[in-house]
PyMOL commands that place a pseudoatom at each C-alpha (Angstrom):
pseudoatom trace, name=CA, resn=MET, resi=1, chain=A, elem=C, hetatm=0, pos=[0.000, 0.000, 0.000]
pseudoatom trace, name=CA, resn=LYS, resi=2, chain=A, elem=C, hetatm=0, pos=[1.500, 3.322, -1.063]
pseudoatom trace, name=CA, resn=GLY, resi=3, chain=A, elem=C, hetatm=0, pos=[0.103, 5.363, 1.819]
pseudoatom trace, name=CA, resn=ILE, resi=4, chain=A, elem=C, hetatm=0, pos=[2.144, 3.648, 4.510]
pseudoatom trace, name=CA, resn=SER, resi=5, chain=A, elem=C, hetatm=0, pos=[5.370, 2.526, 2.844]
pseudoatom trace, name=CA, resn=LYS, resi=6, chain=A, elem=C, hetatm=0, pos=[8.459, 3.121, 4.973]
pseudoatom trace, name=CA, resn=LYS, resi=7, chain=A, elem=C, hetatm=0, pos=[6.483, 4.681, 7.789]
pseudoatom trace, name=CA, resn=ASN, resi=8, chain=A, elem=C, hetatm=0, pos=[6.385, 3.952, 11.489]
pseudoatom trace, name=CA, resn=ILE, resi=9, chain=A, elem=C, hetatm=0, pos=[3.863, 1.900, 13.412]
pseudoatom trace, name=CA, resn=LEU, resi=10, chain=A, elem=C, hetatm=0, pos=[4.016, 2.787, 17.095]
pseudoatom trace, name=CA, resn=LEU, resi=11, chain=A, elem=C, hetatm=0, pos=[3.329, -0.110, 19.456]
pseudoatom trace, name=CA, resn=ILE, resi=12, chain=A, elem=C, hetatm=0, pos=[2.665, 1.015, 23.016]
pseudoatom trace, name=CA, resn=GLU, resi=13, chain=A, elem=C, hetatm=0, pos=[2.818, -2.214, 25.009]
pseudoatom trace, name=CA, resn=ASP, resi=14, chain=A, elem=C, hetatm=0, pos=[4.537, -3.161, 28.276]
pseudoatom trace, name=CA, resn=ASN, resi=15, chain=A, elem=C, hetatm=0, pos=[4.515, -6.957, 27.998]
pseudoatom trace, name=CA, resn=GLN, resi=16, chain=A, elem=C, hetatm=0, pos=[7.748, -8.111, 26.309]
pseudoatom trace, name=CA, resn=GLY, resi=17, chain=A, elem=C, hetatm=0, pos=[6.163, -11.411, 25.235]
pseudoatom trace, name=CA, resn=ASP, resi=18, chain=A, elem=C, hetatm=0, pos=[3.330, -9.564, 23.505]
pseudoatom trace, name=CA, resn=ILE, resi=19, chain=A, elem=C, hetatm=0, pos=[5.817, -7.185, 21.860]
pseudoatom trace, name=CA, resn=ARG, resi=20, chain=A, elem=C, hetatm=0, pos=[7.732, -10.176, 20.420]
pseudoatom trace, name=CA, resn=LEU, resi=21, chain=A, elem=C, hetatm=0, pos=[4.507, -11.840, 19.282]
pseudoatom trace, name=CA, resn=ILE, resi=22, chain=A, elem=C, hetatm=0, pos=[3.240, -8.687, 17.545]
pseudoatom trace, name=CA, resn=LYS, resi=23, chain=A, elem=C, hetatm=0, pos=[6.665, -8.188, 15.896]
pseudoatom trace, name=CA, resn=GLU, resi=24, chain=A, elem=C, hetatm=0, pos=[6.515, -11.761, 14.565]
pseudoatom trace, name=CA, resn=MET, resi=25, chain=A, elem=C, hetatm=0, pos=[3.010, -11.207, 13.226]
pseudoatom trace, name=CA, resn=LEU, resi=26, chain=A, elem=C, hetatm=0, pos=[4.050, -7.947, 11.581]
pseudoatom trace, name=CA, resn=ASN, resi=27, chain=A, elem=C, hetatm=0, pos=[7.028, -9.701, 9.994]
pseudoatom trace, name=CA, resn=GLU, resi=28, chain=A, elem=C, hetatm=0, pos=[4.553, -11.967, 8.194]
pseudoatom trace, name=CA, resn=ILE, resi=29, chain=A, elem=C, hetatm=0, pos=[2.922, -8.961, 6.510]
pseudoatom trace, name=CA, resn=TYR, resi=30, chain=A, elem=C, hetatm=0, pos=[4.228, -8.119, 3.056]
pseudoatom trace, name=CA, resn=SER, resi=31, chain=A, elem=C, hetatm=0, pos=[1.515, -5.782, 1.752]
pseudoatom trace, name=CA, resn=PHE, resi=32, chain=A, elem=C, hetatm=0, pos=[3.297, -2.701, 3.130]
pseudoatom trace, name=CA, resn=LYS, resi=33, chain=A, elem=C, hetatm=0, pos=[6.650, -1.676, 4.540]
pseudoatom trace, name=CA, resn=TYR, resi=34, chain=A, elem=C, hetatm=0, pos=[6.949, -0.194, 7.981]
pseudoatom trace, name=CA, resn=GLN, resi=35, chain=A, elem=C, hetatm=0, pos=[9.286, 0.271, 10.861]
pseudoatom trace, name=CA, resn=LEU, resi=36, chain=A, elem=C, hetatm=0, pos=[8.008, -0.777, 14.273]
pseudoatom trace, name=CA, resn=VAL, resi=37, chain=A, elem=C, hetatm=0, pos=[8.681, 1.656, 17.102]
pseudoatom trace, name=CA, resn=THR, resi=38, chain=A, elem=C, hetatm=0, pos=[7.900, 0.483, 20.624]
pseudoatom trace, name=CA, resn=ALA, resi=39, chain=A, elem=C, hetatm=0, pos=[7.187, 2.192, 23.914]
pseudoatom trace, name=CA, resn=ILE, resi=40, chain=A, elem=C, hetatm=0, pos=[6.456, 0.401, 27.187]
pseudoatom trace, name=CA, resn=THR, resi=41, chain=A, elem=C, hetatm=0, pos=[4.789, 3.235, 29.112]
pseudoatom trace, name=CA, resn=LEU, resi=42, chain=A, elem=C, hetatm=0, pos=[2.280, 5.949, 28.337]
pseudoatom trace, name=CA, resn=LYS, resi=43, chain=A, elem=C, hetatm=0, pos=[4.969, 8.551, 28.978]
pseudoatom trace, name=CA, resn=GLN, resi=44, chain=A, elem=C, hetatm=0, pos=[7.319, 6.946, 26.425]
pseudoatom trace, name=CA, resn=GLY, resi=45, chain=A, elem=C, hetatm=0, pos=[4.491, 6.603, 23.914]
pseudoatom trace, name=CA, resn=LEU, resi=46, chain=A, elem=C, hetatm=0, pos=[3.591, 10.269, 24.244]
pseudoatom trace, name=CA, resn=GLU, resi=47, chain=A, elem=C, hetatm=0, pos=[7.242, 11.187, 23.753]
pseudoatom trace, name=CA, resn=GLU, resi=48, chain=A, elem=C, hetatm=0, pos=[7.452, 9.079, 20.570]
pseudoatom trace, name=CA, resn=ILE, resi=49, chain=A, elem=C, hetatm=0, pos=[4.326, 10.804, 19.242]
pseudoatom trace, name=CA, resn=ARG, resi=50, chain=A, elem=C, hetatm=0, pos=[5.745, 14.231, 20.097]
pseudoatom trace, name=CA, resn=MET, resi=51, chain=A, elem=C, hetatm=0, pos=[9.049, 13.513, 18.355]
pseudoatom trace, name=CA, resn=TYR, resi=52, chain=A, elem=C, hetatm=0, pos=[7.875, 11.555, 15.298]
pseudoatom trace, name=CA, resn=GLN, resi=53, chain=A, elem=C, hetatm=0, pos=[4.197, 12.406, 14.827]
pseudoatom trace, name=CA, resn=LYS, resi=54, chain=A, elem=C, hetatm=0, pos=[4.481, 13.059, 11.079]
pseudoatom trace, name=CA, resn=ASP, resi=55, chain=A, elem=C, hetatm=0, pos=[6.140, 9.681, 10.520]
pseudoatom trace, name=CA, resn=ILE, resi=56, chain=A, elem=C, hetatm=0, pos=[3.677, 7.562, 12.526]
pseudoatom trace, name=CA, resn=VAL, resi=57, chain=A, elem=C, hetatm=0, pos=[0.896, 6.064, 10.422]
pseudoatom trace, name=CA, resn=LEU, resi=58, chain=A, elem=C, hetatm=0, pos=[-0.751, 3.963, 13.128]
pseudoatom trace, name=CA, resn=ILE, resi=59, chain=A, elem=C, hetatm=0, pos=[-0.659, 3.348, 16.863]
pseudoatom trace, name=CA, resn=LEU, resi=60, chain=A, elem=C, hetatm=0, pos=[-1.242, -0.101, 18.347]
pseudoatom trace, name=CA, resn=LEU, resi=61, chain=A, elem=C, hetatm=0, pos=[-2.213, 0.665, 21.926]
pseudoatom trace, name=CA, resn=ASP, resi=62, chain=A, elem=C, hetatm=0, pos=[-2.457, -1.580, 24.958]
pseudoatom trace, name=CA, resn=LEU, resi=63, chain=A, elem=C, hetatm=0, pos=[-4.839, 0.125, 27.377]
pseudoatom trace, name=CA, resn=ASN, resi=64, chain=A, elem=C, hetatm=0, pos=[-3.161, -1.164, 30.534]
pseudoatom trace, name=CA, resn=LEU, resi=65, chain=A, elem=C, hetatm=0, pos=[0.351, 0.172, 30.965]
pseudoatom trace, name=CA, resn=PRO, resi=66, chain=A, elem=C, hetatm=0, pos=[2.511, 0.554, 34.072]
pseudoatom trace, name=CA, resn=ASP, resi=67, chain=A, elem=C, hetatm=0, pos=[1.745, 4.284, 34.285]
pseudoatom trace, name=CA, resn=SER, resi=68, chain=A, elem=C, hetatm=0, pos=[-1.836, 4.355, 32.971]
pseudoatom trace, name=CA, resn=LYS, resi=69, chain=A, elem=C, hetatm=0, pos=[-4.949, 2.182, 32.791]
pseudoatom trace, name=CA, resn=GLY, resi=70, chain=A, elem=C, hetatm=0, pos=[-8.022, 1.889, 30.576]
pseudoatom trace, name=CA, resn=LYS, resi=71, chain=A, elem=C, hetatm=0, pos=[-9.799, 4.912, 29.173]
pseudoatom trace, name=CA, resn=HIS, resi=72, chain=A, elem=C, hetatm=0, pos=[-7.217, 7.319, 30.597]
pseudoatom trace, name=CA, resn=THR, resi=73, chain=A, elem=C, hetatm=0, pos=[-4.552, 5.679, 28.426]
pseudoatom trace, name=CA, resn=PHE, resi=74, chain=A, elem=C, hetatm=0, pos=[-6.626, 6.123, 25.277]
pseudoatom trace, name=CA, resn=ASP, resi=75, chain=A, elem=C, hetatm=0, pos=[-7.620, 9.697, 26.130]
pseudoatom trace, name=CA, resn=ALA, resi=76, chain=A, elem=C, hetatm=0, pos=[-4.005, 10.747, 26.677]
pseudoatom trace, name=CA, resn=ILE, resi=77, chain=A, elem=C, hetatm=0, pos=[-2.848, 9.204, 23.388]
pseudoatom trace, name=CA, resn=LYS, resi=78, chain=A, elem=C, hetatm=0, pos=[-5.827, 10.504, 21.394]
pseudoatom trace, name=CA, resn=GLU, resi=79, chain=A, elem=C, hetatm=0, pos=[-5.215, 14.041, 22.635]
pseudoatom trace, name=CA, resn=LYS, resi=80, chain=A, elem=C, hetatm=0, pos=[-1.650, 14.043, 21.267]
pseudoatom trace, name=CA, resn=ALA, resi=81, chain=A, elem=C, hetatm=0, pos=[-2.182, 11.865, 18.171]
pseudoatom trace, name=CA, resn=LYS, resi=82, chain=A, elem=C, hetatm=0, pos=[-5.084, 13.742, 16.626]
pseudoatom trace, name=CA, resn=LYS, resi=83, chain=A, elem=C, hetatm=0, pos=[-4.675, 12.540, 13.031]
pseudoatom trace, name=CA, resn=ILE, resi=84, chain=A, elem=C, hetatm=0, pos=[-3.099, 9.144, 13.706]
pseudoatom trace, name=CA, resn=PRO, resi=85, chain=A, elem=C, hetatm=0, pos=[-5.380, 6.085, 13.718]
pseudoatom trace, name=CA, resn=ILE, resi=86, chain=A, elem=C, hetatm=0, pos=[-5.354, 4.177, 16.993]
pseudoatom trace, name=CA, resn=VAL, resi=87, chain=A, elem=C, hetatm=0, pos=[-6.022, 0.455, 17.189]
pseudoatom trace, name=CA, resn=LEU, resi=88, chain=A, elem=C, hetatm=0, pos=[-6.645, -0.872, 20.685]
pseudoatom trace, name=CA, resn=VAL, resi=89, chain=A, elem=C, hetatm=0, pos=[-4.836, -4.127, 21.458]
pseudoatom trace, name=CA, resn=SER, resi=90, chain=A, elem=C, hetatm=0, pos=[-5.763, -5.555, 24.813]
pseudoatom trace, name=CA, resn=GLU, resi=91, chain=A, elem=C, hetatm=0, pos=[-6.154, -8.718, 26.849]
pseudoatom trace, name=CA, resn=LEU, resi=92, chain=A, elem=C, hetatm=0, pos=[-9.347, -7.285, 28.256]
pseudoatom trace, name=CA, resn=ARG, resi=93, chain=A, elem=C, hetatm=0, pos=[-12.565, -8.357, 26.616]
pseudoatom trace, name=CA, resn=ASN, resi=94, chain=A, elem=C, hetatm=0, pos=[-14.459, -5.355, 27.894]
pseudoatom trace, name=CA, resn=ILE, resi=95, chain=A, elem=C, hetatm=0, pos=[-17.034, -4.828, 25.141]
pseudoatom trace, name=CA, resn=ASP, resi=96, chain=A, elem=C, hetatm=0, pos=[-18.561, -1.742, 26.763]
pseudoatom trace, name=CA, resn=LEU, resi=97, chain=A, elem=C, hetatm=0, pos=[-15.191, -0.005, 27.074]
pseudoatom trace, name=CA, resn=SER, resi=98, chain=A, elem=C, hetatm=0, pos=[-14.107, -0.936, 23.545]
pseudoatom trace, name=CA, resn=ILE, resi=99, chain=A, elem=C, hetatm=0, pos=[-17.383, 0.342, 22.036]
pseudoatom trace, name=CA, resn=ALA, resi=100, chain=A, elem=C, hetatm=0, pos=[-17.140, 3.554, 24.058]
pseudoatom trace, name=CA, resn=LEU, resi=101, chain=A, elem=C, hetatm=0, pos=[-13.578, 4.125, 22.817]
pseudoatom trace, name=CA, resn=LEU, resi=102, chain=A, elem=C, hetatm=0, pos=[-14.576, 3.365, 19.233]
pseudoatom trace, name=CA, resn=LYS, resi=103, chain=A, elem=C, hetatm=0, pos=[-17.222, 6.073, 19.570]
pseudoatom trace, name=CA, resn=GLU, resi=104, chain=A, elem=C, hetatm=0, pos=[-14.526, 8.431, 20.847]
pseudoatom trace, name=CA, resn=GLY, resi=105, chain=A, elem=C, hetatm=0, pos=[-12.217, 7.859, 17.899]
pseudoatom trace, name=CA, resn=ALA, resi=106, chain=A, elem=C, hetatm=0, pos=[-10.405, 4.542, 18.177]
pseudoatom trace, name=CA, resn=GLN, resi=107, chain=A, elem=C, hetatm=0, pos=[-10.327, 2.914, 14.746]
pseudoatom trace, name=CA, resn=ASP, resi=108, chain=A, elem=C, hetatm=0, pos=[-10.559, -0.682, 15.909]
pseudoatom trace, name=CA, resn=TYR, resi=109, chain=A, elem=C, hetatm=0, pos=[-10.134, -3.093, 18.805]
pseudoatom trace, name=CA, resn=ILE, resi=110, chain=A, elem=C, hetatm=0, pos=[-8.284, -6.402, 18.719]
pseudoatom trace, name=CA, resn=SER, resi=111, chain=A, elem=C, hetatm=0, pos=[-8.278, -8.879, 21.564]
pseudoatom trace, name=CA, resn=LYS, resi=112, chain=A, elem=C, hetatm=0, pos=[-4.769, -10.313, 22.003]
pseudoatom trace, name=CA, resn=GLN, resi=113, chain=A, elem=C, hetatm=0, pos=[-6.274, -13.790, 22.293]
pseudoatom trace, name=CA, resn=ASP, resi=114, chain=A, elem=C, hetatm=0, pos=[-7.885, -13.470, 18.836]
pseudoatom trace, name=CA, resn=MET, resi=115, chain=A, elem=C, hetatm=0, pos=[-4.989, -11.745, 17.069]
pseudoatom trace, name=CA, resn=ASN, resi=116, chain=A, elem=C, hetatm=0, pos=[-3.089, -13.310, 14.181]
pseudoatom trace, name=CA, resn=SER, resi=117, chain=A, elem=C, hetatm=0, pos=[-1.044, -11.819, 11.340]
pseudoatom trace, name=CA, resn=THR, resi=118, chain=A, elem=C, hetatm=0, pos=[-3.949, -11.847, 8.866]
pseudoatom trace, name=CA, resn=LEU, resi=119, chain=A, elem=C, hetatm=0, pos=[-6.286, -10.054, 11.276]
pseudoatom trace, name=CA, resn=LEU, resi=120, chain=A, elem=C, hetatm=0, pos=[-3.543, -7.615, 12.248]
pseudoatom trace, name=CA, resn=GLU, resi=121, chain=A, elem=C, hetatm=0, pos=[-2.747, -6.793, 8.614]
pseudoatom trace, name=CA, resn=LYS, resi=122, chain=A, elem=C, hetatm=0, pos=[-6.401, -6.241, 7.723]
pseudoatom trace, name=CA, resn=THR, resi=123, chain=A, elem=C, hetatm=0, pos=[-6.973, -4.141, 10.837]
pseudoatom trace, name=CA, resn=ILE, resi=124, chain=A, elem=C, hetatm=0, pos=[-3.967, -1.916, 10.123]
pseudoatom trace, name=CA, resn=LEU, resi=125, chain=A, elem=C, hetatm=0, pos=[-4.888, -1.359, 6.482]
pseudoatom trace, name=CA, resn=TYR, resi=126, chain=A, elem=C, hetatm=0, pos=[-8.558, -0.683, 7.251]
pseudoatom trace, name=CA, resn=ALA, resi=127, chain=A, elem=C, hetatm=0, pos=[-7.764, 1.625, 10.167]
pseudoatom trace, name=CA, resn=ILE, resi=128, chain=A, elem=C, hetatm=0, pos=[-5.430, 3.746, 8.055]
pseudoatom trace, name=CA, resn=GLU, resi=129, chain=A, elem=C, hetatm=0, pos=[-7.934, 3.907, 5.206]
pseudoatom trace, name=CA, resn=ARG, resi=130, chain=A, elem=C, hetatm=0, pos=[-10.809, 4.819, 7.551]
pseudoatom trace, name=CA, resn=GLU, resi=131, chain=A, elem=C, hetatm=0, pos=[-8.721, 7.596, 9.100]
pseudoatom trace, name=CA, resn=ASN, resi=132, chain=A, elem=C, hetatm=0, pos=[-7.860, 8.930, 5.627]
pseudoatom trace, name=CA, resn=LEU, resi=133, chain=A, elem=C, hetatm=0, pos=[-11.534, 8.858, 4.629]
pseudoatom trace, name=CA, resn=PHE, resi=134, chain=A, elem=C, hetatm=0, pos=[-12.532, 10.570, 7.864]
pseudoatom trace, name=CA, resn=PHE, resi=135, chain=A, elem=C, hetatm=0, pos=[-9.965, 13.313, 7.214]
pseudoatom trace, name=CA, resn=LYS, resi=136, chain=A, elem=C, hetatm=0, pos=[-11.258, 13.817, 3.650]
pseudoatom trace, name=CA, resn=LEU, resi=137, chain=A, elem=C, hetatm=0, pos=[-14.840, 13.867, 4.904]
pseudoatom trace, name=CA, resn=SER, resi=138, chain=A, elem=C, hetatm=0, pos=[-13.922, 16.492, 7.509]
pseudoatom trace, name=CA, resn=GLN, resi=139, chain=A, elem=C, hetatm=0, pos=[-12.306, 18.644, 4.818]
pseudoatom trace, name=CA, resn=GLU, resi=140, chain=A, elem=C, hetatm=0, pos=[-15.359, 18.335, 2.550]
pseudoatom trace, name=CA, resn=THR, resi=141, chain=A, elem=C, hetatm=0, pos=[-17.680, 19.144, 5.450]
pseudoatom trace, name=CA, resn=ASN, resi=142, chain=A, elem=C, hetatm=0, pos=[-15.676, 22.281, 6.199]
pseudoatom trace, name=CA, resn=LEU, resi=143, chain=A, elem=C, hetatm=0, pos=[-15.818, 23.341, 2.545]
pseudoatom trace, name=CA, resn=LEU, resi=144, chain=A, elem=C, hetatm=0, pos=[-19.582, 22.773, 2.466]
pseudoatom trace, name=CA, resn=GLN, resi=145, chain=A, elem=C, hetatm=0, pos=[-20.038, 24.823, 5.632]
pseudoatom trace, name=CA, resn=ILE, resi=146, chain=A, elem=C, hetatm=0, pos=[-18.027, 27.673, 4.130]
pseudoatom trace, name=CA, resn=SER, resi=147, chain=A, elem=C, hetatm=0, pos=[-19.989, 27.446, 0.881]
pseudoatom trace, name=CA, resn=ASN, resi=148, chain=A, elem=C, hetatm=0, pos=[-23.288, 27.392, 2.753]
pseudoatom trace, name=CA, resn=SER, resi=149, chain=A, elem=C, hetatm=0, pos=[-22.241, 30.380, 4.835]
pseudoatom trace, name=CA, resn=ASN, resi=150, chain=A, elem=C, hetatm=0, pos=[-21.302, 32.290, 1.662]
pseudoatom trace, name=CA, resn=TYR, resi=151, chain=A, elem=C, hetatm=0, pos=[-24.628, 31.366, 0.057]
pseudoatom trace, name=CA, resn=ILE, resi=152, chain=A, elem=C, hetatm=0, pos=[-26.601, 32.557, 3.079]
pseudoatom trace, name=CA, resn=GLY, resi=153, chain=A, elem=C, hetatm=0, pos=[-24.577, 35.767, 3.137]
pseudoatom trace, name=CA, resn=ARG, resi=154, chain=A, elem=C, hetatm=0, pos=[-25.378, 36.413, -0.522]
pseudoatom trace, name=CA, resn=GLU, resi=155, chain=A, elem=C, hetatm=0, pos=[-29.074, 35.706, 0.051]
pseudoatom trace, name=CA, resn=LEU, resi=156, chain=A, elem=C, hetatm=0, pos=[-29.187, 38.162, 2.948]
pseudoatom trace, name=CA, resn=LYS, resi=157, chain=A, elem=C, hetatm=0, pos=[-27.486, 40.800, 0.781]
pseudoatom trace, name=CA, resn=MET, resi=158, chain=A, elem=C, hetatm=0, pos=[-30.071, 40.188, -1.954]
pseudoatom trace, name=CA, resn=ILE, resi=159, chain=A, elem=C, hetatm=0, pos=[-32.905, 40.698, 0.536]
pseudoatom trace, name=CA, resn=ASP, resi=160, chain=A, elem=C, hetatm=0, pos=[-31.301, 43.952, 1.706]
pseudoatom trace, name=CA, resn=LEU, resi=161, chain=A, elem=C, hetatm=0, pos=[-30.889, 45.117, -1.901]
pseudoatom trace, name=CA, resn=LYS, resi=162, chain=A, elem=C, hetatm=0, pos=[-34.531, 44.277, -2.680]
pseudoatom trace, name=CA, resn=LYS, resi=163, chain=A, elem=C, hetatm=0, pos=[-35.624, 46.303, 0.352]
pseudoatom trace, name=CA, resn=GLU, resi=164, chain=A, elem=C, hetatm=0, pos=[-33.502, 49.243, -0.796]
pseudoatom trace, name=CA, resn=VAL, resi=165, chain=A, elem=C, hetatm=0, pos=[-34.927, 49.054, -4.332]
pseudoatom trace, name=CA, resn=ASN, resi=166, chain=A, elem=C, hetatm=0, pos=[-38.468, 48.883, -2.940]
pseudoatom trace, name=CA, resn=ASP, resi=167, chain=A, elem=C, hetatm=0, pos=[-37.805, 51.868, -0.649]
pseudoatom trace, name=CA, resn=LEU, resi=168, chain=A, elem=C, hetatm=0, pos=[-36.458, 53.881, -3.610]
pseudoatom trace, name=CA, resn=LEU, resi=169, chain=A, elem=C, hetatm=0, pos=[-39.426, 52.887, -5.780]
pseudoatom trace, name=CA, resn=ILE, resi=170, chain=A, elem=C, hetatm=0, pos=[-41.911, 53.918, -3.067]
pseudoatom trace, name=CA, resn=LYS, resi=171, chain=A, elem=C, hetatm=0, pos=[-40.106, 57.235, -2.533]
pseudoatom trace, name=CA, resn=SER, resi=172, chain=A, elem=C, hetatm=0, pos=[-40.337, 57.949, -6.252]
pseudoatom trace, name=CA, resn=GLY, resi=173, chain=A, elem=C, hetatm=0, pos=[-44.074, 57.217, -6.187]
pseudoatom trace, name=CA, resn=GLN, resi=174, chain=A, elem=C, hetatm=0, pos=[-44.023, 53.805, -7.768]
pseudoatom trace, name=CA, resn=LYS, resi=175, chain=A, elem=C, hetatm=0, pos=[-45.213, 50.453, -6.460]
pseudoatom trace, name=CA, resn=GLU, resi=176, chain=A, elem=C, hetatm=0, pos=[-42.958, 47.946, -4.762]
pseudoatom trace, name=CA, resn=ARG, resi=177, chain=A, elem=C, hetatm=0, pos=[-41.442, 45.580, -7.310]
pseudoatom trace, name=CA, resn=TYR, resi=178, chain=A, elem=C, hetatm=0, pos=[-40.111, 42.867, -5.009]
pseudoatom trace, name=CA, resn=VAL, resi=179, chain=A, elem=C, hetatm=0, pos=[-42.108, 40.892, -2.535]
pseudoatom trace, name=CA, resn=ILE, resi=180, chain=A, elem=C, hetatm=0, pos=[-39.907, 40.105, 0.384]
pseudoatom trace, name=CA, resn=VAL, resi=181, chain=A, elem=C, hetatm=0, pos=[-40.937, 36.978, 2.211]
pseudoatom trace, name=CA, resn=PRO, resi=182, chain=A, elem=C, hetatm=0, pos=[-39.988, 37.081, 5.866]
pseudoatom trace, name=CA, resn=GLN, resi=183, chain=A, elem=C, hetatm=0, pos=[-37.630, 34.316, 6.810]
pseudoatom trace, name=CA, resn=ASN, resi=184, chain=A, elem=C, hetatm=0, pos=[-38.539, 31.921, 9.592]
pseudoatom trace, name=CA, resn=SER, resi=185, chain=A, elem=C, hetatm=0, pos=[-36.068, 31.959, 12.420]
pseudoatom trace, name=CA, resn=ASP, resi=186, chain=A, elem=C, hetatm=0, pos=[-36.307, 28.327, 13.540]
for i in range(1, 186): cmd.bond("trace and resi %d" % i, "trace and resi %d" % (i + 1))
show_as sticks, trace
zoom trace
């Protein structure tokens, strides 16, 4: 995949066995090139994001780290990694927490017990693509809002001009030409 060739995947995980396992799974993936960067605490992960944010294409995040647990871990990473997709990787099978974090911006959730290289590859590719689509959608939404604002501004100017023309026509003894329909203020 072009979008993530020779980029960094940040794995924030404290369990050395899980780090080795995820590295082995990533080594079985040939659809893109990456460099794996690891951090074992929230503090180290935040530092990696601060230093290399433009080069990180995805974060694999364990929610339970030595210096942070659960939602707090996600919130801290999400605050600093605004445009980087985050995939939660956890031993916990807390469906309520994972759904809540997906609603707050996590791209996916993988249980460590269910993880294999095929699932990991698919999850990474989909998460990056979803984040790219979300970014494009946000840009288009902003452009539409600007366009709509400009349109409304022009309409209001037209109403003002019609009022001025009507006032001038009345002053000169003629009938109003434009019927101005009051706008509802819902």
